[in-house]
PDB file of N, CA, C and O in Angstrom:
ATOM      1  N   MET A   1      -3.680  -3.957 -13.648  1.00  0.00           N
ATOM      2  CA  MET A   1      -4.363  -2.694 -13.443  1.00  0.00           C
ATOM      3  C   MET A   1      -3.356  -1.552 -13.515  1.00  0.00           C
ATOM      4  O   MET A   1      -2.209  -1.697 -13.093  1.00  0.00           O
ATOM      5  N   ASN A   2      -3.781  -0.447 -14.039  1.00  0.00           N
ATOM      6  CA  ASN A   2      -2.935   0.747 -14.105  1.00  0.00           C
ATOM      7  C   ASN A   2      -3.229   1.635 -12.905  1.00  0.00           C
ATOM      8  O   ASN A   2      -4.362   2.075 -12.708  1.00  0.00           O
ATOM      9  N   TYR A   3      -2.204   1.892 -12.109  1.00  0.00           N
ATOM     10  CA  TYR A   3      -2.342   2.765 -10.959  1.00  0.00           C
ATOM     11  C   TYR A   3      -1.757   4.124 -11.285  1.00  0.00           C
ATOM     12  O   TYR A   3      -0.913   4.257 -12.172  1.00  0.00           O
ATOM     13  N   HIS A   4      -2.217   5.131 -10.556  1.00  0.00           N
ATOM     14  CA  HIS A   4      -1.745   6.497 -10.741  1.00  0.00           C
ATOM     15  C   HIS A   4      -1.340   7.067  -9.385  1.00  0.00           C
ATOM     16  O   HIS A   4      -1.778   6.580  -8.343  1.00  0.00           O
ATOM     17  N   ALA A   5      -0.509   8.090  -9.406  1.00  0.00           N
ATOM     18  CA  ALA A   5      -0.101   8.754  -8.174  1.00  0.00           C
ATOM     19  C   ALA A   5      -1.340   9.181  -7.401  1.00  0.00           C
ATOM     20  O   ALA A   5      -2.298   9.692  -7.979  1.00  0.00           O
ATOM     21  N   THR A   6      -1.314   8.974  -6.117  1.00  0.00           N
ATOM     22  CA  THR A   6      -2.350   9.268  -5.108  1.00  0.00           C
ATOM     23  C   THR A   6      -3.439   8.200  -5.010  1.00  0.00           C
ATOM     24  O   THR A   6      -4.334   8.317  -4.172  1.00  0.00           O
ATOM     25  N   ASP A   7      -3.384   7.163  -5.847  1.00  0.00           N
ATOM     26  CA  ASP A   7      -4.336   6.056  -5.695  1.00  0.00           C
ATOM     27  C   ASP A   7      -4.068   5.340  -4.373  1.00  0.00           C
ATOM     28  O   ASP A   7      -2.912   5.131  -4.005  1.00  0.00           O
ATOM     29  N   CYS A   8      -5.125   4.965  -3.662  1.00  0.00           N
ATOM     30  CA  CYS A   8      -4.985   4.134  -2.465  1.00  0.00           C
ATOM     31  C   CYS A   8      -5.019   2.678  -2.892  1.00  0.00           C
ATOM     32  O   CYS A   8      -5.818   2.280  -3.739  1.00  0.00           O
ATOM     33  N   VAL A   9      -4.138   1.890  -2.289  1.00  0.00           N
ATOM     34  CA  VAL A   9      -4.059   0.461  -2.604  1.00  0.00           C
ATOM     35  C   VAL A   9      -3.989  -0.351  -1.310  1.00  0.00           C
ATOM     36  O   VAL A   9      -3.632   0.166  -0.252  1.00  0.00           O
ATOM     37  N   VAL A  10      -4.336  -1.626  -1.420  1.00  0.00           N
ATOM     38  CA  VAL A  10      -4.337  -2.540  -0.290  1.00  0.00           C
ATOM     39  C   VAL A  10      -3.280  -3.615  -0.529  1.00  0.00           C
ATOM     40  O   VAL A  10      -3.234  -4.229  -1.595  1.00  0.00           O
ATOM     41  N   LEU A  11      -2.446  -3.830   0.457  1.00  0.00           N
ATOM     42  CA  LEU A  11      -1.394  -4.840   0.363  1.00  0.00           C
ATOM     43  C   LEU A  11      -2.012  -6.233   0.391  1.00  0.00           C
ATOM     44  O   LEU A  11      -2.864  -6.518   1.232  1.00  0.00           O
ATOM     45  N   LYS A  12      -1.585  -7.102  -0.527  1.00  0.00           N
ATOM     46  CA  LYS A  12      -2.138  -8.446  -0.644  1.00  0.00           C
ATOM     47  C   LYS A  12      -1.326  -9.513   0.071  1.00  0.00           C
ATOM     48  O   LYS A  12      -1.718 -10.680   0.070  1.00  0.00           O
ATOM     49  N   GLN A  13      -0.207  -9.146   0.681  1.00  0.00           N
ATOM     50  CA  GLN A  13       0.626 -10.141   1.368  1.00  0.00           C
ATOM     51  C   GLN A  13       1.359  -9.487   2.518  1.00  0.00           C
ATOM     52  O   GLN A  13       1.614  -8.283   2.496  1.00  0.00           O
ATOM     53  N   ASP A  14       1.698 -10.274   3.520  1.00  0.00           N
ATOM     54  CA  ASP A  14       2.500  -9.769   4.629  1.00  0.00           C
ATOM     55  C   ASP A  14       3.905  -9.436   4.145  1.00  0.00           C
ATOM     56  O   ASP A  14       4.476 -10.155   3.325  1.00  0.00           O
ATOM     57  N   LEU A  15       4.451  -8.348   4.655  1.00  0.00           N
ATOM     58  CA  LEU A  15       5.852  -7.974   4.424  1.00  0.00           C
ATOM     59  C   LEU A  15       6.463  -7.702   5.794  1.00  0.00           C
ATOM     60  O   LEU A  15       6.715  -6.549   6.143  1.00  0.00           O
ATOM     61  N   PRO A  16       6.704  -8.765   6.578  1.00  0.00           N
ATOM     62  CA  PRO A  16       7.148  -8.592   7.958  1.00  0.00           C
ATOM     63  C   PRO A  16       8.469  -7.845   8.092  1.00  0.00           C
ATOM     64  O   PRO A  16       8.710  -7.198   9.112  1.00  0.00           O
ATOM     65  N   GLU A  17       9.321  -7.924   7.084  1.00  0.00           N
ATOM     66  CA  GLU A  17      10.593  -7.212   7.149  1.00  0.00           C
ATOM     67  C   GLU A  17      10.403  -5.697   7.119  1.00  0.00           C
ATOM     68  O   GLU A  17      11.324  -4.939   7.423  1.00  0.00           O
ATOM     69  N   HIS A  18       9.188  -5.264   6.746  1.00  0.00           N
ATOM     70  CA  HIS A  18       8.869  -3.836   6.710  1.00  0.00           C
ATOM     71  C   HIS A  18       7.774  -3.479   7.725  1.00  0.00           C
ATOM     72  O   HIS A  18       7.305  -2.341   7.766  1.00  0.00           O
ATOM     73  N   GLY A  19       7.371  -4.461   8.541  1.00  0.00           N
ATOM     74  CA  GLY A  19       6.327  -4.224   9.534  1.00  0.00           C
ATOM     75  C   GLY A  19       4.941  -4.081   8.942  1.00  0.00           C
ATOM     76  O   GLY A  19       4.070  -3.460   9.551  1.00  0.00           O
ATOM     77  N   LEU A  20       4.721  -4.646   7.761  1.00  0.00           N
ATOM     78  CA  LEU A  20       3.437  -4.522   7.078  1.00  0.00           C
ATOM     79  C   LEU A  20       2.716  -5.859   7.019  1.00  0.00           C
ATOM     80  O   LEU A  20       3.337  -6.921   6.967  1.00  0.00           O
ATOM     81  N   ARG A  21       1.391  -5.781   7.028  1.00  0.00           N
ATOM     82  CA  ARG A  21       0.556  -6.987   6.970  1.00  0.00           C
ATOM     83  C   ARG A  21      -0.453  -6.873   5.838  1.00  0.00           C
ATOM     84  O   ARG A  21      -0.782  -5.780   5.376  1.00  0.00           O
ATOM     85  N   THR A  22      -0.930  -8.029   5.408  1.00  0.00           N
ATOM     86  CA  THR A  22      -1.993  -8.084   4.414  1.00  0.00           C
ATOM     87  C   THR A  22      -3.134  -7.180   4.860  1.00  0.00           C
ATOM     88  O   THR A  22      -3.553  -7.230   6.017  1.00  0.00           O
ATOM     89  N   GLY A  23      -3.629  -6.368   3.963  1.00  0.00           N
ATOM     90  CA  GLY A  23      -4.731  -5.468   4.271  1.00  0.00           C
ATOM     91  C   GLY A  23      -4.308  -4.055   4.608  1.00  0.00           C
ATOM     92  O   GLY A  23      -5.148  -3.156   4.652  1.00  0.00           O
ATOM     93  N   ASP A  24      -3.006  -3.833   4.853  1.00  0.00           N
ATOM     94  CA  ASP A  24      -2.551  -2.477   5.121  1.00  0.00           C
ATOM     95  C   ASP A  24      -2.773  -1.610   3.877  1.00  0.00           C
ATOM     96  O   ASP A  24      -2.629  -2.073   2.746  1.00  0.00           O
ATOM     97  N   ILE A  25      -3.121  -0.364   4.111  1.00  0.00           N
ATOM     98  CA  ILE A  25      -3.437   0.555   3.021  1.00  0.00           C
ATOM     99  C   ILE A  25      -2.273   1.512   2.802  1.00  0.00           C
ATOM    100  O   ILE A  25      -1.702   2.053   3.749  1.00  0.00           O
ATOM    101  N   GLY A  26      -1.938   1.704   1.540  1.00  0.00           N
ATOM    102  CA  GLY A  26      -0.878   2.624   1.169  1.00  0.00           C
ATOM    103  C   GLY A  26      -1.331   3.540   0.056  1.00  0.00           C
ATOM    104  O   GLY A  26      -2.418   3.377  -0.499  1.00  0.00           O
ATOM    105  N   THR A  27      -0.489   4.503  -0.263  1.00  0.00           N
ATOM    106  CA  THR A  27      -0.773   5.455  -1.340  1.00  0.00           C
ATOM    107  C   THR A  27       0.318   5.361  -2.395  1.00  0.00           C
ATOM    108  O   THR A  27       1.508   5.398  -2.082  1.00  0.00           O
ATOM    109  N   VAL A  28      -0.095   5.242  -3.624  1.00  0.00           N
ATOM    110  CA  VAL A  28       0.860   5.227  -4.734  1.00  0.00           C
ATOM    111  C   VAL A  28       1.479   6.617  -4.839  1.00  0.00           C
ATOM    112  O   VAL A  28       0.768   7.618  -4.926  1.00  0.00           O
ATOM    113  N   VAL A  29       2.805   6.668  -4.830  1.00  0.00           N
ATOM    114  CA  VAL A  29       3.493   7.953  -4.970  1.00  0.00           C
ATOM    115  C   VAL A  29       4.227   8.078  -6.310  1.00  0.00           C
ATOM    116  O   VAL A  29       4.584   9.178  -6.732  1.00  0.00           O
ATOM    117  N   GLU A  30       4.442   6.947  -6.964  1.00  0.00           N
ATOM    118  CA  GLU A  30       5.131   6.973  -8.267  1.00  0.00           C
ATOM    119  C   GLU A  30       4.777   5.708  -9.026  1.00  0.00           C
ATOM    120  O   GLU A  30       4.619   4.639  -8.436  1.00  0.00           O
ATOM    121  N   THR A  31       4.655   5.838 -10.333  1.00  0.00           N
ATOM    122  CA  THR A  31       4.491   4.678 -11.202  1.00  0.00           C
ATOM    123  C   THR A  31       5.701   4.641 -12.123  1.00  0.00           C
ATOM    124  O   THR A  31       6.095   5.656 -12.698  1.00  0.00           O
ATOM    125  N   TYR A  32       6.280   3.453 -12.254  1.00  0.00           N
ATOM    126  CA  TYR A  32       7.502   3.320 -13.048  1.00  0.00           C
ATOM    127  C   TYR A  32       7.250   2.714 -14.416  1.00  0.00           C
ATOM    128  O   TYR A  32       7.854   3.132 -15.403  1.00  0.00           O
ATOM    129  N   ASP A  33       6.380   1.751 -14.479  1.00  0.00           N
ATOM    130  CA  ASP A  33       5.988   1.129 -15.733  1.00  0.00           C
ATOM    131  C   ASP A  33       4.717   0.354 -15.438  1.00  0.00           C
ATOM    132  O   ASP A  33       4.107   0.556 -14.387  1.00  0.00           O
ATOM    133  N   SER A  34       4.308  -0.517 -16.326  1.00  0.00           N
ATOM    134  CA  SER A  34       3.053  -1.244 -16.109  1.00  0.00           C
ATOM    135  C   SER A  34       3.167  -2.284 -15.001  1.00  0.00           C
ATOM    136  O   SER A  34       2.155  -2.861 -14.604  1.00  0.00           O
ATOM    137  N   GLU A  35       4.363  -2.537 -14.495  1.00  0.00           N
ATOM    138  CA  GLU A  35       4.572  -3.578 -13.479  1.00  0.00           C
ATOM    139  C   GLU A  35       5.017  -3.066 -12.121  1.00  0.00           C
ATOM    140  O   GLU A  35       4.830  -3.766 -11.125  1.00  0.00           O
ATOM    141  N   ALA A  36       5.600  -1.871 -12.034  1.00  0.00           N
ATOM    142  CA  ALA A  36       6.206  -1.407 -10.778  1.00  0.00           C
ATOM    143  C   ALA A  36       5.624  -0.069 -10.335  1.00  0.00           C
ATOM    144  O   ALA A  36       5.457   0.856 -11.130  1.00  0.00           O
ATOM    145  N   ILE A  37       5.318   0.004  -9.023  1.00  0.00           N
ATOM    146  CA  ILE A  37       4.827   1.236  -8.425  1.00  0.00           C
ATOM    147  C   ILE A  37       5.525   1.448  -7.086  1.00  0.00           C
ATOM    148  O   ILE A  37       5.953   0.494  -6.437  1.00  0.00           O
ATOM    149  N   GLU A  38       5.633   2.700  -6.686  1.00  0.00           N
ATOM    150  CA  GLU A  38       6.175   3.015  -5.372  1.00  0.00           C
ATOM    151  C   GLU A  38       5.002   3.394  -4.477  1.00  0.00           C
ATOM    152  O   GLU A  38       4.169   4.228  -4.830  1.00  0.00           O
ATOM    153  N   VAL A  39       4.958   2.752  -3.297  1.00  0.00           N
ATOM    154  CA  VAL A  39       3.825   2.928  -2.394  1.00  0.00           C
ATOM    155  C   VAL A  39       4.336   3.353  -1.025  1.00  0.00           C
ATOM    156  O   VAL A  39       5.296   2.789  -0.502  1.00  0.00           O
ATOM    157  N   GLU A  40       3.679   4.356  -0.454  1.00  0.00           N
ATOM    158  CA  GLU A  40       4.011   4.806   0.895  1.00  0.00           C
ATOM    159  C   GLU A  40       2.927   4.338   1.856  1.00  0.00           C
ATOM    160  O   GLU A  40       1.735   4.502   1.598  1.00  0.00           O
ATOM    161  N   PHE A  41       3.361   3.754   2.966  1.00  0.00           N
ATOM    162  CA  PHE A  41       2.469   3.310   4.031  1.00  0.00           C
ATOM    163  C   PHE A  41       2.695   4.240   5.214  1.00  0.00           C
ATOM    164  O   PHE A  41       3.831   4.442   5.644  1.00  0.00           O
ATOM    165  N   VAL A  42       1.609   4.808   5.739  1.00  0.00           N
ATOM    166  CA  VAL A  42       1.691   5.849   6.759  1.00  0.00           C
ATOM    167  C   VAL A  42       0.823   5.470   7.952  1.00  0.00           C
ATOM    168  O   VAL A  42      -0.272   4.931   7.790  1.00  0.00           O
ATOM    169  N   ALA A  43       1.327   5.759   9.161  1.00  0.00           N
ATOM    170  CA  ALA A  43       0.553   5.563  10.385  1.00  0.00           C
ATOM    171  C   ALA A  43      -0.514   6.657  10.483  1.00  0.00           C
ATOM    172  O   ALA A  43      -0.380   7.700   9.844  1.00  0.00           O
ATOM    173  N   PRO A  44      -1.562   6.437  11.266  1.00  0.00           N
ATOM    174  CA  PRO A  44      -2.599   7.465  11.416  1.00  0.00           C
ATOM    175  C   PRO A  44      -2.066   8.805  11.937  1.00  0.00           C
ATOM    176  O   PRO A  44      -2.701   9.841  11.739  1.00  0.00           O
ATOM    177  N   THR A  45      -0.922   8.791  12.593  1.00  0.00           N
ATOM    178  CA  THR A  45      -0.316  10.017  13.099  1.00  0.00           C
ATOM    179  C   THR A  45       0.395  10.804  12.001  1.00  0.00           C
ATOM    180  O   THR A  45       0.833  11.933  12.226  1.00  0.00           O
ATOM    181  N   GLY A  46       0.507  10.213  10.825  1.00  0.00           N
ATOM    182  CA  GLY A  46       1.192  10.858   9.717  1.00  0.00           C
ATOM    183  C   GLY A  46       2.627  10.411   9.542  1.00  0.00           C
ATOM    184  O   GLY A  46       3.294  10.815   8.589  1.00  0.00           O
ATOM    185  N   GLU A  47       3.111   9.573  10.461  1.00  0.00           N
ATOM    186  CA  GLU A  47       4.486   9.063  10.383  1.00  0.00           C
ATOM    187  C   GLU A  47       4.599   8.028   9.270  1.00  0.00           C
ATOM    188  O   GLU A  47       3.823   7.073   9.217  1.00  0.00           O
ATOM    189  N   ALA A  48       5.568   8.225   8.386  1.00  0.00           N
ATOM    190  CA  ALA A  48       5.802   7.242   7.316  1.00  0.00           C
ATOM    191  C   ALA A  48       6.344   5.962   7.926  1.00  0.00           C
ATOM    192  O   ALA A  48       7.290   5.999   8.713  1.00  0.00           O
ATOM    193  N   ARG A  49       5.756   4.837   7.570  1.00  0.00           N
ATOM    194  CA  ARG A  49       6.206   3.533   8.067  1.00  0.00           C
ATOM    195  C   ARG A  49       7.053   2.798   7.050  1.00  0.00           C
ATOM    196  O   ARG A  49       7.986   2.083   7.414  1.00  0.00           O
ATOM    197  N   ALA A  50       6.731   2.969   5.767  1.00  0.00           N
ATOM    198  CA  ALA A  50       7.499   2.275   4.721  1.00  0.00           C
ATOM    199  C   ALA A  50       7.249   2.971   3.387  1.00  0.00           C
ATOM    200  O   ALA A  50       6.152   3.459   3.117  1.00  0.00           O
ATOM    201  N   LEU A  51       8.278   3.003   2.572  1.00  0.00           N
ATOM    202  CA  LEU A  51       8.198   3.490   1.202  1.00  0.00           C
ATOM    203  C   LEU A  51       8.847   2.413   0.348  1.00  0.00           C
ATOM    204  O   LEU A  51      10.064   2.229   0.381  1.00  0.00           O
ATOM    205  N   LEU A  52       8.022   1.700  -0.420  1.00  0.00           N
ATOM    206  CA  LEU A  52       8.490   0.503  -1.115  1.00  0.00           C
ATOM    207  C   LEU A  52       8.146   0.527  -2.594  1.00  0.00           C
ATOM    208  O   LEU A  52       7.093   1.026  -2.991  1.00  0.00           O
ATOM    209  N   THR A  53       9.032  -0.009  -3.395  1.00  0.00           N
ATOM    210  CA  THR A  53       8.722  -0.279  -4.787  1.00  0.00           C
ATOM    211  C   THR A  53       8.151  -1.686  -4.849  1.00  0.00           C
ATOM    212  O   THR A  53       8.809  -2.650  -4.460  1.00  0.00           O
ATOM    213  N   LEU A  54       6.928  -1.795  -5.338  1.00  0.00           N
ATOM    214  CA  LEU A  54       6.213  -3.069  -5.372  1.00  0.00           C
ATOM    215  C   LEU A  54       5.777  -3.397  -6.788  1.00  0.00           C
ATOM    216  O   LEU A  54       5.644  -2.516  -7.637  1.00  0.00           O
ATOM    217  N   ASN A  55       5.560  -4.666  -7.022  1.00  0.00           N
ATOM    218  CA  ASN A  55       4.949  -5.123  -8.261  1.00  0.00           C
ATOM    219  C   ASN A  55       3.456  -4.834  -8.151  1.00  0.00           C
ATOM    220  O   ASN A  55       2.895  -4.915  -7.058  1.00  0.00           O
ATOM    221  N   VAL A  56       2.815  -4.505  -9.243  1.00  0.00           N
ATOM    222  CA  VAL A  56       1.383  -4.209  -9.193  1.00  0.00           C
ATOM    223  C   VAL A  56       0.569  -5.404  -8.697  1.00  0.00           C
ATOM    224  O   VAL A  56      -0.554  -5.228  -8.223  1.00  0.00           O
ATOM    225  N   ASN A  57       1.114  -6.611  -8.798  1.00  0.00           N
ATOM    226  CA  ASN A  57       0.414  -7.800  -8.316  1.00  0.00           C
ATOM    227  C   ASN A  57       0.479  -7.940  -6.796  1.00  0.00           C
ATOM    228  O   ASN A  57      -0.205  -8.792  -6.230  1.00  0.00           O
ATOM    229  N   ASP A  58       1.293  -7.114  -6.125  1.00  0.00           N
ATOM    230  CA  ASP A  58       1.405  -7.152  -4.671  1.00  0.00           C
ATOM    231  C   ASP A  58       0.294  -6.374  -3.977  1.00  0.00           C
ATOM    232  O   ASP A  58       0.137  -6.464  -2.759  1.00  0.00           O
ATOM    233  N   VAL A  59      -0.478  -5.611  -4.748  1.00  0.00           N
ATOM    234  CA  VAL A  59      -1.531  -4.774  -4.191  1.00  0.00           C
ATOM    235  C   VAL A  59      -2.808  -4.922  -5.008  1.00  0.00           C
ATOM    236  O   VAL A  59      -2.817  -5.501  -6.094  1.00  0.00           O
ATOM    237  N   ARG A  60      -3.875  -4.384  -4.451  1.00  0.00           N
ATOM    238  CA  ARG A  60      -5.142  -4.286  -5.179  1.00  0.00           C
ATOM    239  C   ARG A  60      -5.740  -2.922  -4.893  1.00  0.00           C
ATOM    240  O   ARG A  60      -5.347  -2.248  -3.941  1.00  0.00           O
ATOM    241  N   ALA A  61      -6.674  -2.528  -5.703  1.00  0.00           N
ATOM    242  CA  ALA A  61      -7.344  -1.250  -5.489  1.00  0.00           C
ATOM    243  C   ALA A  61      -8.229  -1.329  -4.250  1.00  0.00           C
ATOM    244  O   ALA A  61      -8.745  -2.396  -3.916  1.00  0.00           O
ATOM    245  N   VAL A  62      -8.399  -0.215  -3.581  1.00  0.00           N
ATOM    246  CA  VAL A  62      -9.327  -0.126  -2.456  1.00  0.00           C
ATOM    247  C   VAL A  62     -10.745  -0.250  -3.005  1.00  0.00           C
ATOM    248  O   VAL A  62     -11.059   0.302  -4.060  1.00  0.00           O
ATOM    249  N   SER A  63     -11.598  -0.974  -2.290  1.00  0.00           N
ATOM    250  CA  SER A  63     -12.987  -1.115  -2.738  1.00  0.00           C
ATOM    251  C   SER A  63     -13.937  -0.532  -1.696  1.00  0.00           C
ATOM    252  O   SER A  63     -13.554  -0.303  -0.549  1.00  0.00           O
ATOM    253  N   ALA A  64     -15.164  -0.297  -2.104  1.00  0.00           N
ATOM    254  CA  ALA A  64     -16.177   0.253  -1.202  1.00  0.00           C
ATOM    255  C   ALA A  64     -16.523  -0.714  -0.075  1.00  0.00           C
ATOM    256  O   ALA A  64     -17.090  -0.295   0.935  1.00  0.00           O
ATOM    257  N   ASP A  65     -16.202  -1.977  -0.222  1.00  0.00           N
ATOM    258  CA  ASP A  65     -16.487  -2.974   0.814  1.00  0.00           C
ATOM    259  C   ASP A  65     -15.403  -3.058   1.876  1.00  0.00           C
ATOM    260  O   ASP A  65     -15.596  -3.730   2.889  1.00  0.00           O
ATOM    261  N   ASP A  66     -14.266  -2.394   1.674  1.00  0.00           N
ATOM    262  CA  ASP A  66     -13.162  -2.434   2.645  1.00  0.00           C
ATOM    263  C   ASP A  66     -13.522  -1.644   3.893  1.00  0.00           C
ATOM    264  O   ASP A  66     -14.247  -0.651   3.834  1.00  0.00           O
ATOM    265  N   MET A  67     -12.997  -2.107   5.027  1.00  0.00           N
ATOM    266  CA  MET A  67     -13.169  -1.414   6.301  1.00  0.00           C
ATOM    267  C   MET A  67     -11.794  -1.068   6.852  1.00  0.00           C
ATOM    268  O   MET A  67     -10.862  -1.865   6.748  1.00  0.00           O
ATOM    269  N   LEU A  68     -11.666   0.115   7.436  1.00  0.00           N
ATOM    270  CA  LEU A  68     -10.431   0.500   8.076  1.00  0.00           C
ATOM    271  C   LEU A  68     -10.395  -0.081   9.482  1.00  0.00           C
ATOM    272  O   LEU A  68     -11.434  -0.215  10.127  1.00  0.00           O
ATOM    273  N   ALA A  69      -9.208  -0.426   9.955  1.00  0.00           N
ATOM    274  CA  ALA A  69      -9.044  -0.979  11.292  1.00  0.00           C
ATOM    275  C   ALA A  69      -7.746  -0.449  11.887  1.00  0.00           C
ATOM    276  O   ALA A  69      -6.867   0.026  11.168  1.00  0.00           O
ATOM    277  N   VAL A  70      -7.639  -0.536  13.196  1.00  0.00           N
ATOM    278  CA  VAL A  70      -6.431  -0.134  13.886  1.00  0.00           C
ATOM    279  C   VAL A  70      -5.832  -1.370  14.521  1.00  0.00           C
ATOM    280  O   VAL A  70      -6.550  -2.176  15.113  1.00  0.00           O
ATOM    281  N   ARG A  71      -4.521  -1.527  14.402  1.00  0.00           N
ATOM    282  CA  ARG A  71      -3.834  -2.663  15.011  1.00  0.00           C
ATOM    283  C   ARG A  71      -2.535  -2.174  15.627  1.00  0.00           C
ATOM    284  O   ARG A  71      -1.929  -1.223  15.134  1.00  0.00           O
ATOM    285  N   PRO A  72      -2.108  -2.820  16.700  1.00  0.00           N
ATOM    286  CA  PRO A  72      -0.822  -2.420  17.267  1.00  0.00           C
ATOM    287  C   PRO A  72       0.316  -2.777  16.331  1.00  0.00           C
ATOM    288  O   PRO A  72       0.215  -3.711  15.536  1.00  0.00           O
ATOM    289  N   ARG A  73       1.365  -2.044  16.431  1.00  0.00           N
ATOM    290  CA  ARG A  73       2.535  -2.266  15.585  1.00  0.00           C
ATOM    291  C   ARG A  73       3.159  -3.548  15.910  1.00  0.00           C
ATOM    292  O   ARG A  73       4.163  -3.917  15.303  1.00  0.00           O
TER     293      ARG A  73
END
């Protein structure tokens, strides 16, 4: 899939070294090529939690069936 800056994406795997879990939502901030994107994950308070370069296979597009949830860090 081709992502663009400001697209919301859902993480498909846990990344415990970054404090992220499957299902966390991020925003694409940069696209590098057809395989790599930079995604920012932000807390509801606006605090940036992680800024990562990921493979497009590490995320999926947000769908209308997704639900937002709150979890402790």
